[in-house]
Backbone as CSV, one residue per row, in Angstrom:
resi,resn,N_x,N_y,N_z,CA_x,CA_y,CA_z,C_x,C_y,C_z
1,MET,-75.100,-11.110,-21.528,-74.665,-12.067,-22.628,-74.090,-11.445,-23.770
2,SER,-74.461,-10.242,-24.101,-73.876,-9.555,-25.277,-72.297,-9.323,-24.918
3,SER,-71.846,-9.059,-23.706,-70.496,-9.096,-23.690,-69.913,-10.352,-23.891
4,ALA,-70.302,-11.505,-23.671,-69.834,-12.755,-23.971,-69.753,-13.029,-25.379
5,ASN,-70.887,-12.608,-26.262,-70.869,-12.883,-27.707,-69.741,-11.945,-28.423
6,SER,-69.519,-10.582,-27.829,-68.649,-9.737,-28.377,-67.049,-10.387,-28.257
7,LYS,-66.793,-11.039,-27.080,-65.635,-11.467,-26.956,-65.428,-12.735,-27.880
8,SER,-66.415,-13.743,-27.958,-66.078,-14.750,-28.877,-65.964,-14.283,-30.368
9,SER,-66.793,-13.220,-30.801,-66.821,-12.835,-32.053,-65.370,-12.367,-32.423
10,ASP,-64.579,-11.757,-31.392,-63.235,-11.136,-31.794,-62.216,-12.326,-32.033
11,LYS,-62.421,-13.385,-31.405,-61.606,-14.656,-31.663,-62.059,-15.406,-33.057
12,ASN,-63.139,-15.164,-33.675,-63.548,-15.958,-34.648,-63.767,-15.023,-35.876
13,PHE,-62.794,-14.208,-36.131,-62.802,-13.310,-37.514,-62.386,-14.074,-38.578
14,VAL,-62.995,-13.657,-39.694,-62.620,-14.248,-40.988,-61.389,-13.538,-41.527
15,TYR,-61.456,-12.358,-41.629,-60.414,-11.437,-42.082,-59.970,-10.115,-41.196
16,ARG,-58.895,-9.813,-40.976,-58.280,-8.720,-40.249,-57.180,-8.034,-40.999
17,GLU,-57.271,-6.923,-41.433,-56.263,-6.251,-42.133,-55.164,-5.926,-41.150
18,PHE,-55.674,-5.228,-40.161,-54.488,-4.526,-39.277,-54.642,-5.183,-37.889
19,GLY,-53.569,-5.116,-37.328,-53.614,-5.714,-35.901,-53.600,-7.110,-35.524
20,SER,-53.044,-7.907,-36.744,-52.965,-9.268,-36.404,-51.927,-9.619,-35.219
21,ASP,-52.293,-10.543,-34.368,-51.237,-10.894,-33.397,-50.581,-12.107,-33.759
22,ASN,-50.413,-12.416,-35.012,-49.572,-13.570,-35.476,-48.211,-13.213,-35.943
23,SER,-47.710,-12.149,-35.474,-46.570,-11.567,-35.949,-45.279,-12.563,-35.931
24,ALA,-45.258,-13.497,-34.756,-44.382,-14.398,-34.516,-44.252,-15.784,-35.745
25,ALA,-45.507,-15.658,-36.105,-45.674,-16.966,-37.238,-45.228,-16.367,-38.669
26,THR,-45.070,-15.135,-38.827,-44.862,-14.697,-40.186,-43.351,-14.152,-40.416
27,GLU,-42.622,-14.088,-39.069,-41.321,-13.865,-39.145,-40.401,-15.097,-39.518
28,ARG,-39.455,-14.928,-40.392,-38.468,-15.930,-40.860,-37.420,-16.002,-39.874
29,PRO,-37.183,-16.993,-39.396,-35.852,-17.355,-38.512,-34.860,-17.093,-39.425
30,ILE,-33.610,-16.494,-39.073,-32.419,-16.255,-39.713,-31.431,-17.200,-39.103
31,PRO,-30.894,-18.058,-39.916,-29.669,-18.972,-39.165,-28.572,-18.282,-38.759
32,GLU,-28.176,-18.273,-37.525,-26.995,-17.607,-36.975,-25.740,-18.611,-37.228
33,SER,-24.986,-18.330,-38.246,-23.738,-19.147,-38.542,-22.620,-18.611,-37.614
34,PRO,-21.822,-19.477,-37.047,-20.529,-18.765,-36.418,-19.507,-18.048,-37.437
35,PRO,-18.803,-17.151,-36.924,-18.098,-16.332,-37.759,-17.107,-16.948,-38.701
36,GLN,-16.680,-18.277,-38.372,-15.646,-19.043,-39.182,-16.343,-19.495,-40.385
37,GLN,-17.611,-19.577,-40.421,-18.401,-20.208,-41.450,-19.045,-19.220,-42.575
38,GLN,-18.513,-18.023,-42.105,-19.370,-16.996,-42.934,-18.072,-16.365,-43.913
39,ASN,-18.651,-16.401,-45.175,-17.575,-15.870,-46.281,-18.060,-14.490,-46.600
40,LEU,-17.255,-13.315,-46.205,-17.936,-12.102,-46.386,-17.133,-11.348,-47.496
41,ARG,-17.643,-10.476,-48.299,-17.022,-9.768,-49.336,-17.227,-8.440,-48.775
42,VAL,-16.031,-7.668,-49.166,-15.746,-6.076,-48.691,-15.343,-5.531,-49.976
43,GLN,-16.224,-4.563,-50.360,-16.082,-3.790,-51.567,-16.445,-2.399,-51.415
44,ALA,-15.767,-1.620,-52.208,-16.067,-0.198,-52.308,-17.114,0.137,-53.470
45,SER,-17.982,0.976,-53.210,-18.979,1.273,-54.184,-19.359,2.740,-54.190
46,ARG,-19.734,3.299,-55.428,-20.265,4.796,-55.377,-21.648,4.729,-56.080
47,LYS,-22.097,3.617,-56.749,-23.357,3.487,-57.429,-24.616,4.055,-56.581
48,GLY,-25.170,4.996,-57.053,-26.335,5.456,-56.438,-26.232,6.189,-55.171
49,ARG,-25.102,6.820,-54.804,-24.713,7.657,-53.834,-24.034,8.947,-54.069
50,LYS,-24.449,9.497,-55.228,-24.073,10.752,-55.686,-22.427,10.891,-55.569
51,GLY,-21.697,9.917,-56.079,-20.357,10.060,-56.070,-19.626,9.803,-54.698
52,LYS,-20.405,9.404,-53.806,-19.576,9.346,-52.226,-19.378,7.750,-52.409
53,THR,-18.176,7.407,-51.757,-17.660,6.193,-51.747,-18.331,5.509,-50.374
54,VAL,-18.691,4.341,-50.283,-19.278,3.593,-49.324,-18.355,2.172,-49.306
55,THR,-17.980,1.738,-48.268,-17.587,0.396,-48.168,-18.823,-0.645,-47.778
56,VAL,-19.003,-1.578,-48.685,-20.105,-2.518,-48.394,-19.691,-3.809,-48.025
57,ILE,-20.226,-4.334,-46.809,-19.806,-5.758,-46.388,-20.975,-6.629,-46.589
58,SER,-20.813,-7.650,-47.416,-21.988,-8.628,-47.647,-21.735,-10.067,-47.416
59,GLY,-22.731,-10.913,-47.266,-22.538,-12.280,-47.144,-22.751,-12.748,-45.700
60,PHE,-23.469,-11.972,-44.869,-23.803,-12.164,-43.608,-24.830,-13.090,-43.406
61,GLN,-24.705,-14.065,-42.640,-25.802,-15.117,-42.171,-25.848,-14.925,-40.560
62,ALA,-26.439,-13.848,-40.090,-26.546,-13.347,-38.801,-27.819,-12.682,-38.398
63,LYS,-28.195,-12.723,-37.269,-29.392,-12.041,-36.795,-29.149,-10.497,-36.712
64,PRO,-30.407,-9.736,-36.940,-30.075,-8.090,-36.926,-29.455,-7.721,-35.690
65,GLU,-29.570,-8.382,-34.483,-28.782,-7.892,-33.283,-27.402,-7.997,-33.418
66,THR,-26.910,-9.096,-33.906,-25.411,-9.354,-34.336,-24.941,-8.321,-35.216
67,LEU,-25.737,-8.137,-36.317,-25.252,-7.063,-37.230,-25.091,-5.623,-36.766
68,ALA,-26.016,-5.283,-35.976,-26.016,-4.128,-35.104,-24.804,-3.711,-34.210
69,ASP,-24.456,-4.873,-33.650,-23.319,-5.060,-32.681,-22.033,-4.730,-33.537
70,LEU,-21.896,-5.586,-34.554,-20.807,-5.432,-35.513,-20.685,-4.144,-36.085
71,LEU,-21.835,-3.622,-36.427,-21.867,-2.363,-37.212,-21.249,-1.168,-36.306
72,LYS,-21.545,-1.162,-34.865,-21.403,-0.127,-34.097,-19.705,-0.253,-33.654
73,GLN,-19.197,-1.589,-33.792,-17.851,-1.625,-33.650,-16.912,-1.162,-34.749
74,LEU,-17.467,-1.551,-36.176,-16.691,-1.087,-37.173,-16.747,0.516,-37.305
75,LYS,-17.961,1.056,-37.008,-18.031,2.489,-37.055,-17.078,3.107,-36.061
76,THR,-17.164,2.559,-34.990,-15.931,3.230,-33.887,-14.495,3.037,-34.426
77,GLN,-14.217,1.779,-35.021,-12.761,1.497,-35.271,-12.540,2.404,-36.402
78,CYS,-13.336,2.702,-37.613,-13.098,3.539,-38.581,-13.249,4.978,-38.440
79,GLY,-13.987,5.269,-37.507,-14.243,6.869,-37.175,-15.263,7.404,-38.013
80,THR,-16.173,6.484,-38.644,-17.098,7.105,-39.581,-18.552,6.461,-39.173
81,GLY,-19.523,7.036,-40.069,-20.850,6.525,-40.015,-21.114,5.312,-40.784
82,GLY,-22.304,4.727,-40.604,-22.694,3.581,-41.415,-23.896,3.087,-41.019
83,THR,-24.515,2.131,-41.721,-25.909,1.610,-41.688,-26.018,0.194,-42.084
84,ILE,-27.126,-0.375,-41.912,-27.346,-1.694,-42.243,-28.560,-1.669,-43.413
85,LYS,-28.376,-2.242,-44.412,-29.337,-2.192,-45.369,-29.441,-3.460,-46.274
86,ASP,-30.491,-4.224,-46.316,-30.908,-5.504,-46.844,-29.655,-6.552,-46.442
87,ASN,-29.479,-6.765,-45.352,-28.477,-7.455,-44.633,-26.988,-7.302,-45.075
88,GLU,-26.696,-6.142,-45.236,-25.284,-5.796,-45.756,-24.976,-4.499,-44.720
89,ILE,-23.768,-4.565,-44.526,-23.482,-3.344,-43.587,-22.609,-2.415,-44.607
90,GLU,-22.939,-1.009,-44.519,-22.474,-0.145,-45.222,-21.586,0.961,-44.495
91,ILE,-20.461,1.239,-44.656,-19.535,2.168,-43.818,-19.041,3.181,-44.802
92,GLN,-19.325,4.520,-44.278,-18.926,5.584,-45.093,-17.424,5.688,-45.411
93,GLY,-17.072,6.047,-46.767,-15.698,6.178,-46.791,-15.014,4.761,-47.447
94,ASP,-13.742,4.743,-47.920,-12.965,3.616,-48.531,-12.286,3.234,-47.354
95,HIS,-12.712,2.094,-46.576,-11.953,1.477,-45.483,-11.708,-0.063,-45.766
96,LYS,-11.663,-0.489,-47.091,-11.510,-1.935,-47.165,-10.537,-2.714,-46.579
97,GLN,-9.239,-2.200,-46.511,-8.203,-2.875,-45.858,-8.493,-3.043,-44.340
98,LYS,-8.808,-1.777,-43.770,-9.032,-1.707,-42.350,-10.165,-2.678,-42.024
99,ILE,-11.251,-2.897,-42.722,-12.284,-3.491,-42.301,-11.945,-5.105,-42.390
100,VAL,-11.281,-5.502,-43.492,-10.813,-6.756,-43.709,-10.147,-7.362,-42.490
101,GLU,-8.920,-6.399,-41.926,-8.357,-6.738,-40.768,-9.079,-6.948,-39.477
102,ILE,-10.018,-5.852,-39.373,-10.867,-6.210,-38.280,-11.634,-7.340,-38.230
103,LEU,-12.288,-7.749,-39.256,-13.010,-8.879,-39.569,-12.297,-10.293,-39.294
104,THR,-11.030,-10.223,-39.800,-10.377,-11.359,-39.596,-9.851,-11.560,-38.166
105,LYS,-9.632,-10.555,-37.423,-9.410,-10.626,-35.884,-10.532,-11.103,-35.394
106,LEU,-11.804,-10.880,-35.760,-13.028,-11.215,-35.253,-13.395,-12.740,-35.412
107,GLY,-12.600,-13.280,-36.384,-12.793,-14.765,-36.906,-13.721,-14.844,-38.054
108,TYR,-13.908,-13.736,-38.729,-14.616,-13.943,-39.952,-13.639,-14.176,-41.186
109,LYS,-14.213,-14.999,-42.112,-13.374,-14.906,-43.522,-13.916,-13.900,-44.328
110,ALA,-13.017,-13.025,-44.463,-13.310,-11.650,-45.415,-12.424,-11.501,-46.479
111,LYS,-12.786,-11.208,-47.531,-12.010,-11.027,-48.813,-12.365,-9.614,-49.374
112,ILE,-11.457,-9.059,-50.038,-11.883,-7.648,-50.896,-12.283,-8.102,-52.207
113,SER,-13.584,-7.656,-52.410,-13.974,-7.864,-53.866,-14.052,-6.733,-54.670
114,GLY,-14.051,-6.892,-55.931,-14.048,-5.755,-56.907,-12.806,-5.032,-56.946
115,GLY,-12.810,-3.996,-57.606,-11.647,-3.136,-57.883,-11.423,-2.180,-56.856
């Protein structure tokens, strides 16, 4: 009987800090918009990067898997490194023109933002 009680007590917990198995309930679904409906901004930035120029692409409404695939394609086309931070893609170096051309070929609405 003690084994039956321990199983039922695991299911009837009041508070559990670690190991909750309700991760699917806490995730927010990100709406996946088609590329034609996304307005992307491409800008070069140096702030907080010790003087290094980075091209930042923002305005995505896509799942992380889609962003990862797009990041890989952009890194290959530009021949540089890059990352995804806060639903934005960062590509090392100033590649504004090239990235806008690539994104428009893929069907995105992309504009150069800033100076």
